[in-house]
Rosetta silent file (secondary structure, phi, psi, omega in degrees, C-alpha in Angstrom):
SEQUENCE: MWKGIHRTRTERYLETVRLFLLLSRQDLCLTICENINWVAPNGRYKIDACRQLLIKLEAQVALRLPDLRKTIPGKKTVIPGVLTDAGSTLVGTVSQFEPIHLEAVRKSKEIRLWNEYVQRYHVLGYKRPFGAHQRYFIVLKTDSEYRRLGCLLFAASAWALADRDHWIEWSETDRSQRLHLIVKNTRFLIFPTFT
SCORE:     score description
SCORE:     0.000 S_00000001
   1 L     0.000  -38.506 -173.581   92.885  113.666   78.107 S_00000001
   2 L   -88.543  135.597  176.756   94.987  116.652   79.317 S_00000001
   3 L   -95.037   99.408 -172.718   96.682  118.753   76.734 S_00000001
   4 L   112.894  118.938 -178.970   99.972  119.345   78.398 S_00000001
   5 L   -90.556    1.993 -176.836  101.399  117.409   81.309 S_00000001
   6 L  -103.241   21.277  178.720  102.677  120.531   83.024 S_00000001
   7 L   -71.780  150.543  170.058   99.203  121.959   83.963 S_00000001
   8 L   -74.244  162.954  177.963   98.538  122.658   87.524 S_00000001
   9 H   -59.517  -43.054  175.809   96.135  120.623   89.489 S_00000001
  10 H   -53.843  -44.788  176.666   93.703  123.551   89.638 S_00000001
  11 H   -60.015  -39.987 -178.245   93.736  123.798   85.847 S_00000001
  12 H   -72.207  -30.406  176.040   92.935  120.186   85.679 S_00000001
  13 H   -63.271  -50.733 -178.713   90.115  120.555   88.097 S_00000001
  14 H   -54.832  -54.468 -176.715   88.637  123.453   86.127 S_00000001
  15 H   -56.962  -39.017 -176.067   88.894  121.579   82.759 S_00000001
  16 H   -69.133  -42.183  175.260   87.215  118.411   84.299 S_00000001
  17 H   -60.735  -38.714 -178.300   84.245  120.533   85.558 S_00000001
  18 H   -74.146  -28.417 -178.809   83.839  122.206   82.188 S_00000001
  19 H   -80.924  -28.760 -175.811   84.023  118.871   80.349 S_00000001
  20 L  -121.376   44.653 -175.119   81.666  116.970   82.605 S_00000001
  21 L   -61.303  -23.134 -178.530   79.047  119.461   83.645 S_00000001
  22 L   -77.648  -14.639 -179.954   76.213  116.884   83.391 S_00000001
  23 L   -73.600  158.370  177.822   77.647  114.758   86.114 S_00000001
  24 L   -73.043  162.900  169.942   76.523  114.959   89.769 S_00000001
  25 H   -50.305  -41.425 -175.747   79.007  116.569   92.227 S_00000001
  26 H   -66.753  -49.847  176.709   79.827  113.102   93.573 S_00000001
  27 H   -61.079  -28.934  174.126   80.582  111.726   90.110 S_00000001
  28 H   -63.918  -42.304 -177.986   82.559  114.850   89.309 S_00000001
  29 H   -74.698  -38.530  176.524   84.833  114.377   92.351 S_00000001
  30 H   -62.566  -43.398  177.160   85.215  110.710   91.533 S_00000001
  31 H   -63.419  -40.005 -179.989   86.321  111.534   87.939 S_00000001
  32 H   -64.305  -43.426 -179.067   88.903  114.133   89.220 S_00000001
  33 H   -62.305  -38.808 -179.996   90.239  111.610   91.748 S_00000001
  34 H   -65.841  -40.562 -169.946   90.628  108.967   89.097 S_00000001
  35 H   -73.505  -30.639 -175.248   92.322  111.347   86.692 S_00000001
  36 H  -111.751    0.890  176.530   94.883  112.668   89.008 S_00000001
  37 L    66.546   38.360 -172.896   95.230  109.566   91.184 S_00000001
  38 L   -86.989  104.221 -178.148   94.230  111.461   94.384 S_00000001
  39 E  -126.438  153.727  176.228   94.091  108.742   96.913 S_00000001
  40 L   -87.483  172.855 -178.924   94.393  108.343  100.692 S_00000001
  41 L   -60.831  -17.992  175.118   97.042  106.029  102.142 S_00000001
  42 L   -85.546    0.110  176.569   94.344  103.318  102.236 S_00000001
  43 L    90.672   -5.288  177.371   94.016  103.506   98.553 S_00000001
  44 L   -89.249  147.022 -177.416   90.482  105.036   98.382 S_00000001
  45 E   -65.551  142.561  176.455   89.829  108.209   96.423 S_00000001
  46 L   -82.621   60.705 -179.702   89.627  111.395   98.411 S_00000001
  47 H   -50.473  -51.277 -177.101   86.108  112.279   97.431 S_00000001
  48 H   -68.576  -41.249 -177.561   85.238  114.482  100.333 S_00000001
  49 H   -64.519  -44.192  178.844   88.517  116.524  100.110 S_00000001
  50 H   -61.451  -45.772 -179.454   87.951  117.018   96.387 S_00000001
  51 H   -56.168  -46.400 -175.548   84.390  118.147   97.022 S_00000001
  52 H   -61.585  -40.070 -176.873   85.573  120.767   99.643 S_00000001
  53 H   -67.536  -38.927 -179.568   88.266  121.998   97.281 S_00000001
  54 H   -65.985  -40.544  178.448   85.660  122.410   94.321 S_00000001
  55 H   -60.753  -41.420  178.291   83.362  124.440   96.772 S_00000001
  56 H   -62.179  -45.851 -176.894   86.358  126.708   97.587 S_00000001
  57 H   -72.171  -25.467  171.966   87.118  127.209   93.928 S_00000001
  58 H   -72.937  -33.280 -177.939   83.501  127.992   93.152 S_00000001
  59 H   -68.339  -28.179  175.982   83.474  130.550   95.967 S_00000001
  60 L   -87.934   13.208  178.515   86.471  132.181   94.284 S_00000001
  61 L    51.980   35.963 -179.222   84.385  132.247   91.112 S_00000001
  62 L   -87.819  -17.990  179.993   86.936  130.176   89.387 S_00000001
  63 L  -161.156  167.247  178.078   84.259  127.649   88.272 S_00000001
  64 L  -123.706  121.599  177.580   80.500  126.932   88.491 S_00000001
  65 L   -83.012  146.730  175.284   79.619  123.565   89.944 S_00000001
  66 L   -51.814  153.574  174.115   76.481  121.573   88.909 S_00000001
  67 L   -64.114  148.132  172.365   73.456  122.208   91.061 S_00000001
  68 L   -59.682  140.011 -179.973   72.948  120.000   94.033 S_00000001
  69 L   -89.407  142.228 -173.011   70.716  117.141   93.249 S_00000001
  70 L   -70.649  136.862  178.532   67.675  116.661   95.331 S_00000001
  71 L  -103.072  168.351 -179.975   67.844  113.615   97.817 S_00000001
  72 L   -65.064  128.226  179.062   65.070  111.584   99.182 S_00000001
  73 L   -60.882  131.258 -179.028   63.407  113.570  102.091 S_00000001
  74 L    79.448   -2.568 -176.286   64.322  112.077  105.367 S_00000001
  75 L   -62.653  -32.527 -169.572   66.947  109.623  104.073 S_00000001
  76 L  -105.860    7.926  178.863   69.715  110.912  106.276 S_00000001
  77 L   -73.893  126.624  177.973   67.520  111.587  109.311 S_00000001
  78 L  -101.066  112.469 -178.635   68.568  109.340  112.229 S_00000001
  79 L  -113.888  109.899 -178.812   65.563  108.381  114.370 S_00000001
  80 L   -58.991  139.164  179.668   66.473  106.279  117.394 S_00000001
  81 L  -112.934 -176.807 -173.245   64.445  102.974  117.672 S_00000001
  82 H   -61.268  -21.184  178.574   63.662  100.601  120.441 S_00000001
  83 H   -64.435  -27.330  178.283   67.078   98.732  120.154 S_00000001
  84 H   -90.111   -1.547  176.381   68.639  101.893  121.671 S_00000001
  85 L   -53.567  146.601 -177.667   66.304  102.133  124.628 S_00000001
  86 L   -59.954  128.477  175.105   67.996  102.330  127.965 S_00000001
  87 L   -95.469 -164.089 -176.315   68.588   98.729  129.382 S_00000001
  88 L   -66.568  155.256 -179.012   69.243   97.900  133.051 S_00000001
  89 L   -82.900  134.507  171.061   71.735  100.036  134.860 S_00000001
  90 E  -101.286  120.321  177.407   75.290   98.807  135.490 S_00000001
  91 L  -112.957  131.434  176.393   76.846  100.206  138.717 S_00000001
  92 L   146.277 -166.700 -175.607   80.445   99.832  139.492 S_00000001
  93 L   -92.923  165.907  172.915   84.055  100.402  138.208 S_00000001
  94 L   -59.265  -49.260 -174.247   85.300   99.333  134.785 S_00000001
  95 H   -56.273  -27.158 -179.406   87.527   96.608  136.425 S_00000001
  96 H   -73.785  -17.125 -174.779   84.352   94.998  137.664 S_00000001
  97 H  -119.140   26.954  179.923   83.018   94.478  134.343 S_00000001
  98 L   -75.457  148.241    6.124   86.071   93.175  132.452 S_00000001
  99 L   -85.976  141.271 -178.196   86.785   92.135  129.758 S_00000001
 100 E  -116.925  134.639 -177.140   85.719   95.261  127.875 S_00000001
 101 E  -121.333  162.543  165.932   86.547   95.243  124.059 S_00000001
 102 E   -97.806  126.990  175.749   86.420   97.671  121.060 S_00000001
 103 E  -116.556  110.714 -178.027   84.329   96.174  118.307 S_00000001
 104 E   -55.607  133.077  179.007   84.704   97.651  114.853 S_00000001
 105 E   -98.276  106.774 -169.472   81.362   98.614  113.239 S_00000001
 106 L  -123.268  -32.777 -172.543   81.372   97.637  109.581 S_00000001
 107 L   -86.277  151.955 -172.438   77.887   96.144  108.430 S_00000001
 108 H   -59.255  -38.373  179.552   75.106   98.516  107.411 S_00000001
 109 H   -64.753  -43.763 -176.151   72.811   97.247  110.247 S_00000001
 110 H   -68.161  -42.975  176.849   75.464   97.866  112.853 S_00000001
 111 H   -54.102  -48.587 -174.036   76.281  101.384  111.362 S_00000001
 112 H   -69.813  -39.337  177.821   72.562  102.434  111.566 S_00000001
 113 H   -66.687  -36.332  178.240   72.414  101.184  115.258 S_00000001
 114 H   -66.832  -46.665  178.510   75.633  102.984  116.179 S_00000001
 115 H   -51.517  -43.433 -176.490   74.200  106.137  114.480 S_00000001
 116 H   -65.975  -46.930  178.469   70.915  105.779  116.509 S_00000001
 117 H   -53.471  -52.855 -175.338   72.924  105.447  119.823 S_00000001
 118 H   -65.998  -40.097  178.609   74.922  108.546  119.197 S_00000001
 119 H   -65.507  -37.122 -170.178   71.802  110.573  118.064 S_00000001
 120 H   -78.372  -44.323 -165.376   69.925  109.509  121.242 S_00000001
 121 H  -109.553  -14.786 -176.563   72.653  109.778  123.919 S_00000001
 122 L   -90.667  142.370 -175.795   75.604  112.013  122.735 S_00000001
 123 L   -58.014  -33.263  179.774   75.298  115.674  123.572 S_00000001
 124 L   -86.577   -5.304 -178.301   76.211  116.681  119.984 S_00000001
 125 L    68.473 -177.039  173.967   73.912  114.138  118.481 S_00000001
 126 L   -78.802  132.478  165.778   74.730  112.271  115.166 S_00000001
 127 L  -133.171  141.258 -178.169   76.347  114.109  112.362 S_00000001
 128 L   -59.632  129.731 -179.879   77.577  112.258  109.194 S_00000001
 129 L   -68.174  149.291  179.152   81.433  111.829  109.570 S_00000001
 130 L  -109.337  140.161  179.319   83.547  113.623  107.015 S_00000001
 131 L    74.229 -160.654  178.997   86.438  111.785  105.294 S_00000001
 132 L   -72.547  136.885 -170.951   87.911  108.636  106.332 S_00000001
 133 E  -158.457  159.718  176.538   86.496  107.324  109.601 S_00000001
 134 E  -138.554  127.781  167.663   85.855  104.139  111.764 S_00000001
 135 E   -90.538  154.623  173.235   83.061  103.500  114.271 S_00000001
 136 E  -143.974  150.761  162.775   83.441  101.200  117.196 S_00000001
 137 E   -95.725  144.437  169.477   81.208   99.879  119.891 S_00000001
 138 E   -90.503  116.385 -170.778   82.460   99.596  123.414 S_00000001
 139 E  -133.351  144.977  173.783   81.317   96.177  124.549 S_00000001
 140 E   -85.159  118.469 -174.076   81.222   93.941  127.633 S_00000001
 141 E  -135.225  104.803  175.629   82.003   90.523  126.147 S_00000001
 142 L  -129.339  177.681  176.219   82.200   87.335  128.320 S_00000001
 143 L   -58.266  -37.478 -172.138   81.072   83.705  127.752 S_00000001
 144 L   -98.293  -15.946 -174.280   77.777   84.427  129.379 S_00000001
 145 L  -139.667  141.197  175.515   77.132   88.174  128.525 S_00000001
 146 E  -136.062  123.693 -177.823   77.388   90.524  125.550 S_00000001
 147 E  -149.673  134.728  179.411   76.382   94.093  126.234 S_00000001
 148 E   -89.557  132.920 -177.161   77.187   97.438  124.430 S_00000001
 149 E  -112.870  -16.140 -179.383   78.475  100.126  126.818 S_00000001
 150 E   174.901 -177.607 -171.916   79.272  102.977  124.375 S_00000001
 151 E  -130.601  149.931  170.482   80.374  104.290  121.023 S_00000001
 152 E  -135.744  144.458  172.104   83.639  105.646  119.624 S_00000001
 153 E  -129.948  126.540  173.189   84.357  107.437  116.385 S_00000001
 154 E  -119.361  137.268 -176.674   87.826  108.032  114.994 S_00000001
 155 E  -133.925  176.419 -179.391   88.174  110.130  111.796 S_00000001
 156 E   -68.528  145.347 -177.598   90.841  111.529  109.573 S_00000001
 157 L   -75.006  152.509  178.415   92.540  114.587  111.041 S_00000001
 158 L   -59.506  155.114 -174.096   91.799  118.115  109.697 S_00000001
 159 L   -68.730  -46.058 -179.346   94.264  119.157  106.923 S_00000001
 160 L  -130.454  122.271  167.892   95.497  122.299  108.766 S_00000001
 161 L  -129.477  111.366 -172.353   95.376  123.164  112.371 S_00000001
 162 H   -59.439  -41.959 -179.766   97.744  125.993  113.211 S_00000001
 163 H   -60.668  -50.476  179.914   98.073  125.104  116.847 S_00000001
 164 H   -55.924  -54.829 -173.263   98.638  121.413  116.175 S_00000001
 165 H   -64.250  -26.618 -176.490  101.084  121.977  113.343 S_00000001
 166 H   -81.019  -40.662 -178.631  103.033  124.518  115.466 S_00000001
 167 H   -70.668  -42.365  173.117  103.201  122.132  118.426 S_00000001
 168 H   -67.008  -19.403 -172.243  104.323  119.252  116.227 S_00000001
 169 L    59.012   49.775 -179.988  106.710  121.618  114.444 S_00000001
 170 L   -92.860  134.879  163.660  105.482  120.556  111.121 S_00000001
 171 L   -84.036  176.152  177.607  106.269  122.391  107.823 S_00000001
 172 H   -61.911  -45.917  176.943  103.721  122.157  105.023 S_00000001
 173 H   -54.268  -51.258 -174.640  105.812  119.307  103.492 S_00000001
 174 H   -62.614  -40.551  179.343  105.964  117.430  106.717 S_00000001
 175 H   -63.259  -40.075 -179.685  102.179  117.699  107.178 S_00000001
 176 H   -57.966  -43.031  179.372  101.527  116.560  103.609 S_00000001
 177 H   -77.272  -19.501 -172.105  103.696  113.460  104.216 S_00000001
 178 H  -125.747   -5.375 -174.420  102.563  112.493  107.695 S_00000001
 179 H   -58.210  -25.461 -179.917   98.994  113.717  108.130 S_00000001
 180 H   -73.278  -15.867  176.111   97.595  110.206  107.422 S_00000001
 181 H   -78.529   -4.118 -176.333   99.371  109.055  110.620 S_00000001
 182 L  -111.662  128.868  172.988   97.101  111.296  112.703 S_00000001
 183 E  -123.592  162.310  177.809   93.553  110.561  113.739 S_00000001
 184 E  -125.514  144.651  179.011   90.982  112.480  115.851 S_00000001
 185 E   -82.444  102.123 -175.316   88.481  111.093  118.313 S_00000001
 186 E   -88.296  -27.551  177.507   85.264  112.700  116.937 S_00000001
 187 E  -144.949  132.295  170.943   82.780  110.960  119.291 S_00000001
 188 E  -130.314  123.692 -179.829   83.220  109.288  122.770 S_00000001
 189 E  -140.872  126.365  168.532   80.050  108.031  124.415 S_00000001
 190 E  -107.694  118.671 -178.063   79.460  105.911  127.495 S_00000001
 191 L   -55.619  142.237 -174.111   75.744  105.040  127.625 S_00000001
 192 L   -64.462   -6.628  177.872   73.989  106.695  130.643 S_00000001
 193 L   -76.287  -13.885  178.428   73.071  103.076  131.910 S_00000001
 194 E   -99.388  107.860 -175.197   76.712  102.644  132.993 S_00000001
 195 L  -129.034    0.000    0.000   77.388  104.634  136.206 S_00000001
């Protein structure tokens, strides 16, 4: 597809945008990631990173992206339901309620419930996570009891943070090779019923 294998990545992005203007931004990012094999260490395409790069290139007037497509109104609104209503209060120390586990949230139903808890009880509310991420429930799990106590969210680390990179003593090359080893804790929530 590319005329010349020595083109820069930016030139490839620009050419892809020009060739596929009728695609949505999502499909455009997927096409670019496929063409240059832009993947995360887990093998998934870096769609969000590509989208952010294209937005930066558009701001520099290097290209014109397709218009944003209208989404279904309210589709991304998180409205807490009765399943996240406060339960009975637990009073005591963590050691009194062992064993406590982290439970990965993977199914759509669990993801919606996790989002509702965070929207209802976290001071920052729910915001769609950016990039690679993993949600967890903090649960009390025994033979006789199962109860959710809180939520955790870990996400991919920001590409560049001057203070972090200086503290770790990373060069740009070091960062590009090792950034996938760093995660950030984006949300930490203990439900108000646990005191």
